[in-house]
Every structure is written in C-alpha cells, then in structure tokens.
C-alpha positions as CSV (number, residue, x, y, z in Angstrom):
1,X,12.6,1.0,24.5
2,X,9.1,2.3,25.6
3,X,6.5,-0.3,26.1
4,X,3.5,0.2,23.8
5,X,0.1,0.8,25.2
6,X,-2.5,-2.0,25.7
7,X,0.3,-4.5,26.4
8,X,1.1,-4.8,22.8
9,X,4.5,-6.3,22.2
10,X,7.2,-4.3,20.4
11,X,7.5,-5.2,16.7
12,X,9.9,-7.9,15.9
13,X,13.5,-7.4,14.8
14,X,14.7,-4.1,13.5
15,X,11.1,-3.1,12.8
16,X,10.9,-2.5,16.6
17,X,13.5,0.3,16.2
18,X,11.3,2.0,13.6
19,X,8.3,1.6,16.0
20,X,10.1,3.3,19.0
21,X,11.6,6.0,16.6
22,X,8.1,7.1,15.5
23,X,6.6,6.7,19.0
24,X,9.3,9.1,20.4
25,X,6.4,11.5,20.7
26,X,2.9,10.9,21.9
27,X,0.6,13.0,19.6
28,X,-2.0,13.1,22.2
29,X,0.0,13.6,25.4
30,X,3.5,14.4,24.5
31,X,6.3,14.9,25.4
32,X,8.4,14.9,22.2
33,X,11.8,13.2,22.9
34,X,13.1,15.0,19.9
35,X,12.1,18.5,21.2
36,X,15.8,19.4,21.6
37,X,19.0,18.2,20.0
38,X,20.1,16.9,23.4
39,X,16.8,15.0,23.7
40,X,17.4,13.4,20.3
41,X,21.1,12.6,21.2
42,X,19.8,10.9,24.4
43,X,17.2,8.9,22.4
44,X,19.9,7.7,19.9
45,X,22.2,6.6,22.7
46,X,19.4,4.7,24.6
47,X,18.4,2.9,21.4
48,X,21.9,1.8,20.3
49,X,22.5,4.5,17.7
50,X,24.8,6.8,19.6
51,X,26.6,8.5,21.1
52,X,26.7,10.9,18.2
53,X,26.8,14.7,18.2
54,X,23.5,16.3,17.2
55,X,22.8,19.7,16.0
56,X,19.6,21.6,15.4
57,X,19.6,20.8,11.6
58,X,20.0,17.1,12.5
59,X,17.1,17.3,15.0
60,X,14.9,18.9,12.4
61,X,15.7,16.1,9.9
62,X,15.0,13.4,12.5
63,X,11.5,15.0,13.2
64,X,10.8,15.3,9.4
65,X,11.8,11.6,9.0
66,X,9.7,10.5,12.0
67,X,6.6,12.2,10.8
68,X,7.1,11.1,7.1
69,X,7.3,7.5,8.3
70,X,4.2,8.0,10.5
71,X,2.4,9.1,7.3
72,X,3.4,5.9,5.6
73,X,2.2,3.9,8.6
74,X,-1.2,5.6,8.3
75,X,-1.2,4.2,4.7
76,X,-0.7,0.7,6.3
77,X,-4.0,1.4,8.2
78,X,-6.2,2.5,5.3
79,X,-5.1,6.1,4.5
80,X,-4.4,7.1,1.0
81,X,-0.8,7.6,-0.3
82,X,1.1,10.6,1.1
83,X,3.2,11.9,-1.7
84,X,4.7,14.6,0.5
85,X,5.9,12.1,3.0
86,X,7.5,10.0,0.3
87,X,9.3,13.1,-1.0
88,X,10.5,14.0,2.5
89,X,11.9,10.4,3.0
90,X,13.7,10.6,-0.4
91,X,15.2,13.9,0.4
92,X,16.6,12.9,3.8
93,X,17.7,9.5,2.4
94,X,20.0,11.3,-0.1
95,X,22.2,12.4,2.8
96,X,22.1,9.0,4.6
97,X,24.0,6.5,2.4
98,X,23.6,2.8,2.8
99,X,26.0,0.1,1.7
100,X,25.7,-3.6,1.4
101,X,27.8,-5.3,4.0
102,X,28.1,-7.1,7.4
103,X,27.7,-5.6,10.8
104,X,30.0,-6.7,13.6
105,X,29.3,-10.2,14.8
106,X,27.2,-12.7,13.0
107,X,24.7,-10.4,11.3
108,X,23.7,-11.5,7.8
109,X,24.6,-9.5,4.7
110,X,22.4,-6.4,4.4
111,X,22.1,-2.7,4.1
112,X,24.3,-0.9,6.6
113,X,24.9,2.8,7.2
114,X,28.0,4.1,5.4
115,X,28.4,6.9,8.1
116,X,28.8,6.7,11.9
117,X,27.3,10.2,12.7
118,X,23.6,11.3,12.9
119,X,23.3,10.5,9.2
120,X,24.3,6.9,9.9
121,X,21.7,6.8,12.7
122,X,19.0,8.0,10.3
123,X,20.3,5.6,7.6
124,X,19.9,2.7,10.2
125,X,16.1,3.7,10.5
126,X,15.7,3.8,6.7
127,X,17.5,0.4,6.3
128,X,15.1,-1.1,8.9
129,X,12.2,0.3,6.8
130,X,13.6,-1.1,3.6
131,X,14.2,-4.5,5.3
132,X,10.7,-4.8,6.5
133,X,9.3,-3.8,3.1
134,X,11.5,-6.6,1.6
135,X,10.5,-9.3,4.1
136,X,6.7,-8.4,4.1
137,X,6.5,-7.3,7.7
138,X,6.1,-3.6,6.8
139,X,2.3,-3.8,6.3
140,X,1.8,-5.1,9.8
141,X,3.3,-1.8,11.4
142,X,0.5,0.7,11.5
143,X,-0.5,4.1,13.0
144,X,-3.4,3.8,15.2
145,X,-6.6,4.8,13.2
146,X,-7.7,7.2,16.0
147,X,-6.6,10.7,14.8
148,X,-6.0,11.9,18.3
149,X,-3.6,9.0,19.0
150,X,-1.6,7.7,15.9
151,X,0.5,5.5,18.2
152,X,2.5,3.0,16.2
153,X,1.7,-0.6,16.8
154,X,2.5,-4.1,15.3
155,X,-0.5,-5.8,14.0
156,X,-0.2,-9.5,15.0
157,X,-3.8,-10.5,14.0
158,X,-4.1,-13.3,11.5
159,X,-6.1,-11.1,9.0
160,X,-4.0,-8.0,9.6
161,X,-7.2,-6.2,10.4
162,X,-6.3,-4.3,13.7
163,X,-7.1,-0.7,13.4
164,X,-6.3,0.7,16.8
165,X,-3.4,0.6,19.2
166,X,-5.8,-0.4,21.9
167,X,-9.3,-1.6,21.5
168,X,-10.1,-0.7,25.0
169,X,-9.1,3.0,24.5
170,X,-9.0,4.2,20.9
171,X,-11.4,1.4,19.6
172,X,-14.0,2.4,22.2
173,X,-13.5,6.1,21.4
174,X,-14.1,5.5,17.7
175,X,-17.2,3.2,18.3
176,X,-18.7,5.8,20.7
177,X,-18.2,8.6,18.1
178,X,-20.1,6.5,15.6
179,X,-22.8,5.7,18.1
180,X,-23.2,9.4,19.0
181,X,-23.4,10.5,15.4
182,X,-26.1,7.9,14.7
183,X,-28.0,8.9,17.8
184,X,-27.9,12.6,16.8
185,X,-29.2,11.6,13.3
186,X,-32.1,9.7,14.8
187,X,-33.1,12.3,17.4
188,X,-35.5,15.0,15.9
189,X,-34.3,18.6,16.2
190,X,-36.3,20.4,18.8
C-alpha cells in the first residue's frame, strides 16, 4: 500500500483498501496505476485481490468505479450529492455480486464476492464501502478539499473536521488563495 501524504496513517480495516484503490492515481502529479490493464492487474496482485486476468473493459470499469467512489468521498468533505457517481456505482455493482458468508480463516460473517475474477475484486471494494457505511467509519474517509489534489485521507480528528490531506501543503494553498483574493479586493484598481 502507498503511504498517504503528511504522514497520515492508512484508514483502518478494509476501508484502507478503498483508500488505496482511489489513491491509485494522484490527480495532481500522476501516474495512474490503472492506465493499462497490466497496471491494474499489478495493483490488484499487490493489494491481495489477484492475480486475475484483466482486459480493457475491466480496466475501464475499475477507473469508473474509482472516480465514482472519489466523488462520494468529496461528499464526505462538504460537496453536494453526485447522482452520476451513484448511478455509475450501481451500474458496476450489478455485475459484481456479493454473497453473505465467511472468508477463509476466522473472518466474521459478512459480504463476500461471489466471483473470483476481476468482478470479485471490484465486489471486494464495494463490500468494503458497504461495511464502512454500516459501521459508521465511511464519513471519516474524505477526498482532500483542494481541487488540484483530491487525495483520499482518513479523518481521525475528534470533530471529523479535517478538510485537507495535509495542512502544510493543501491547507496552506487554500488559505493563501483566500488571502490573495481578500488582498485583491482591498487594493484599489490603478
């Protein structure tokens, strides 16, 4: 798993998988780990969801799911509801069935993927989202409020009020932007 910026810890439990799934691309700097089917297959294997064969259609669906989940995580940081993202997730979920059952080992009863291919891998992501919604941790996973960034972070603050992945970088950018706008508004036009 990639280490989040600003020394933020990875989200707990299976929510960490959702976090690294969405952070598979840095909006500001790149690269996109899902730019190719081989890249997606490598990512899946590194994160315990493979090896599975991946085609171009599968890669497209993974990117659509990733960006739809990112849109929902923007909602967790104050953005309005994104109906298009919700429809995209529902569309992909139709082909990624989940069943109630036990995983290998001592895992508790829960939603598990019914398939063992790429659809099962995407179902695992969806199951993690559903589990986080059910246990109340979903609202703590957020997309950075800085539009150039949108890095996904887990808000561990007591009041759940963190807005940026890094106060030192993105928070400073936002505050400087507000300062400059206020300064321009005060300065007379010459």
